[in-house]
N, C-alpha and C positions, 0 to 999 in steps of 0.2 A: 229664736231657734233653740232646739233642744240641746242639752249638754250631751255630747257624744263620747263614747268610751272606745278608744282605739285598742286593737290587739292584733296579734298575728292571726292570719286566717286558719281556720280548722278545715283541712281537706277531709271531706266526709268519707272518702274511700278508705281512709286510714282507720276508721272506727270499726270495732268488732261487733257490727250490728247485722241483723238479718237483711238481706237484699230486698229492696222494694222495686216495683215495676214502674213507679211514677215519681218524677221529681217533686211532686207536690208534698210528699210526706217529709221531705228533707227538713223543712223549717220546723216540723213537729218534733223530730228527734235530735235536732242540732244542739239544743240547749242541754238535753240529757247527755249527749256525747261530751259537750264542753265541760260539764260539771262532773263527769264520770258516774252519773247516776244510772243505775241499771234498770230502774223502774220509774216510769213517769206517766202522768195522765195528760192527755191532750185537751180534754174538755171540748172536743170539736163538734159533737153532734148530740142531738136529743132524739133518740129513736122512738120515744113515746109520743112526739108531736109531729113536726114537719121535717125532721132530720136536719134542721138548721144548725150551723156551728154556733156554739155558745162562746163567743170571743168578746173581749173588751173592745168597744167602739167609742172613740172619743169624738164628740161632735163639737160644734162651735160653743164657746162658753156663753153663760147668761149675759155677761157684760160685753160681748163682742159687738162691733158696730153694726148698725142696721144695714141690711142689704140694699144697695142702690138699684132701683128698678130702671132698666135701660130699654125695655121693650124687646120685641122679637125681631131680630135682624137675620136675614138669610144669606148674607154675603159669603159666610164661611161654610154654608151648607149646600147640599145638592138635593133636588127633589127626585125621589125614587118613585116611579109611577105605579109600581105594583104590577102584579100579573101572576101567571102560572108558569112554573118551571119544574124541571126534573131535579129533585134534591138527592144528593148522595152519589155514591159510586159503587159499581160492582167489581171494580178492578183492583182495589187497594185493600184497606183494612176492614175487618169484620164489622166494626161499629158504624161504618159508612153505608152499610147495606140494610135493606134493599133500596135501589133507586125508587122514588115514589113521587107522585105529582103533588105539588104544594102550591097554594094560591095565597099571596099576601096582598094586603091593601097598601095604598101609597103612603109614603112618609118622607120626612126630611132627614138627612143624615149628614154628619160632619164630613167635609171633604177630606180632612186629614185626621190623623190621631191627635188627641189632646196633647198640647205641647207643654214643656216646662214653663214657658211664659204664661200660658193660660192657667195652668194649675197654681202657679205662684200668685196670680191675681186672686184666685179663690182662697188660698191659704191666708194671704194678707188681709183679705176682706172679712174672713170669718174666724181666724185664729184656729182653724182646724188642725188637728194633729193626726197624721196617718198612723195606721196600725204598726208599721215598721218602726216608728219613732216612739212607740209606747213601751213602757216597761212591762214585760210579761206578768200576768196575774199569778201570784204565788199559789192560788187555789188550783190552777191548772198544772202546777209542777210541785206537788207535795214532796218535801224532803230535799229540795234543791236550795242551797244557801241563797239568801236574799241578794248578796253581792254578785251572784252569778246571773241573776235575772236582769239582763240589760237589753236595750233596744238593738236591733240588728236585722239583717236580711240575708237572703241566699243569692249569691252572685256567681257569674261564670268566671272561672279561672283556669285557663288551658294548662294541661299537664305538660311537662317538658318532653315527654316521649310518647310513643304510640301506646294506646291502651285499648282493651276490649270495648266495643261499642255497646255492650249490654251492661256496663257498669257506669251509670251516669254520675255516681258519686266521685268518679275520678276527675270530673271537671266542674262540679258545683261545690262551692265552699260557703260555710256560714261565717259571716263577717260582722262583728260588732261595729255599730256606727254606720252601716250601709242603710241608706234610705233614698227617698226621691231626690233629695238635694245632693246626695253623695252616692251616685249609682253603684260604684264598685267598692266603696268603703270610705272611712272618715277622711282619708287624704285626697279623695276625689272631689270634684266640684262640677256643678252645671254651669259655671261661668263660661260664657261663649257658646253654650248649648241651649240657648233659649228656645230655638225652633226645633230641637229634637223632641221626640215623644217622651212624655213623662213615664218613668218606669218605677219599679219597686212599690207600686200601688196595688192594693188588693181590691177585691170585688166591693167590699164595704166602702173603701175610699172612693171608688168610681161612683157608687150610688150616692154618696154624700155630695160629690161634685154635681151630679145630675139634679139633686134636690135644690142645690144652690142656683143652678141655671134655670130651673123651673120658677123659683121665686123671683129671680132677677129679670126674667123675660115675660112672665105671665103665661107662658106656654109650657105644657108638660114636656119635660126632657127625661130620657131614661136610656138605659142600655138597650141595644137591639136584641130582639129574639134571635135565636140561632137561624131560623128560617129567613128572617129579614136580612140577616148578615150575609148568608150565602147568596140570596137573590141579588142583593146589591153588589156583592163582590163579582158575580158573573157578568155584570154590566150588559146584559142582553145576549151574551154568548152562551146559550143554554147547552149543557151537556159536554162542554169542552173540559179538557184535563186541567188547563191553566186559565187564568182570567183573560189571557191574551190569545189563546188558541191551543194547539196540540203540542208544540215544541217548547221545551224549557228555555232554550236560548235561540230565538229566531235569528237567523243569519249569524249565529255564533256570538251574539251580543247578550250581555246580562241586562235585563230590563226591570230588575227588582233587586232589593237588598237581601241577599241570602248568602250562605257560606259557599265559597269556592275553594277547592283544595282538600287535603286530608283532614277530616274532622277527628278530634277537636283541637289539634295542635298546629295545624298549618292552614292559614287562610291567605290565599293569594291576593285577596282584595281586588279581584278582577272587576267587581262592580264599583270600586272606588271607596269602599267603606269597610273598616275592620269590625266595628260594632254598629250601633244604631246610626242612622243617617238623619239629617234634618228632614222634616216632612216635605213631601212634594217634590222629591228629587227625580222621580221617574214619571213617565207619562201616566195620565189618568186613564181609568177604564171607560167603558161606554157610557156610564152615568156620571162621569166627572169626579170620581173618587180616586184618591191617591193611596198608595201603599196598602192596598187590600191583599197583597201577597208580599210576605217578608216584612222587614224592619222590626216590628214587635208584635207579639201576640196581642189579641184584643178581647177583653172581657165581653161576654154576652149575658143576657138576663137568665137563661135557662139553667135548671139543674141538668146534670149529666146522667144518662142511663145508656149503657152499651146497646140495649135492645129497643130503644125508643122508636126507631124508624119503623119497626114492624107494627106499631100501633098508633103512630102519629096521625092526628086528624088532618084533613086536606086543607081546610081553610084556616089561615092565620094561627098555626100551631104555636103554643107558648111553652112547650117543653113539658116534661113529666112533673108530677106533684112532689116526687121525692127523688133522691139521688141514689144510684147504685153502680159502683164500679167493681166488677168481679175480681179485678186484680187487688183492690184494697176495699173490701166490703164495709169496713168500719169508718171510712172517711167520706163524708159528703163533699161533692164537688160541683162547681159551676163550669159551664162551657167557656173555653177560649178558642178563638179562630184566627186564621190568617198566617200563621207561621212567624218566623223572626229571622234576624241576622244569623242565627245559629243553625237554621235548617239547611240541609244539604241533600244531595242525591244519595249519599251514603247513610244518612241518618235523618229520620223525621219526615222529610218532604212535606212539612206542614204548610207550605206556600200554595198547595193545591186548594181550590175553593171548596172541595168536598171534605178536606181533612179536618178532623175533630180532635181537640185536646181538652183535657179536664184538669181543673186545679181547685184545691180547697179555697173557699172564698176569703179566708183570713190570711192567705199567703200572697205576699208580694215577691216578685222575681225581677231580676235585672233585664229580662227580655220581654216583659209583659206590661202593656198599657191599655188604652181603651179609646173609643170614640162614642159619641152619643147620637141618638135619633131624637127627633122632636115631632110632636103630634100637632103641628101647625096646619093651617088651612091649605088646601090645594092652590098652587099658584094660578093666577089668572093667565089665560092664554093671550099671547101677544099677537 
């Protein structure tokens, strides 16, 4: 385990910084706020090549144990048959438009989000160190004292009173020592949360896990494309507002883990959970997938562009070649989908299958995890 440094949380809303429209930039300026540095470099993208973030990625060490090959088992996966569907929405946010016809081929998909137990098996077997556990590279933060460059992550911390919903920095904090084993900070633990989805993992961490699963099973594992994710989430209910139909709470019952009450400081826990829930607590969708709405956001393979739907190919789209978010044009972002325990009717509504979110791939957040797809053979008909 990494040596973790505890400190009081820094509430980002207290910092005299320019407002940002996306929570993804929080992790980038948190260290500068923490150190009082007025100018800092993120080192997040290379616009001369493929716009990929230039971040440190720690892989398994050379002396890590050999990966034990177990073969491809599908007990924890569901076969998604593929087909054509109407992707997007014309009723909500601009980047969900226009609705367009998309066809995806069949694939296997994890029935649930990857859990703390599963991720721990990966870490124990490879000695992998997540990005949130790594010391930030001094080259990315020139002028910042070395003793201030410490591992940490951005976590949800509800304010004591009502706050404007256009200031996300009022409920997100940078906390030293927060990582996948300590979701809200160094005093937190995942003991007893083995079946909760792993969080505070960035896109690169999810890709490393997928590579491990590929070597372990002999079958290609990867993150889903955005189109695959939405097709799978809809579970055969094409064109519906939610993955279960048109009403958020059928018969006035919560059937997913999202926020009830006044966001961000009053959660009535009508669904039974204040934060993340163990995977599979609510009914599966039509394809046998759990938690495709709420619980935690899920990484996808694609780069994010707000205008991509206007030019997306019909067959098996894999996303744009580069990223562009008009709200933060200098930050490259990957897609996340599905919403989380923080989404509410008042804020976000990310639990809709058409809802799109974007996050810098080197950023782990306490409400973001992932699930994988596998390119295994089509199951035999019984």
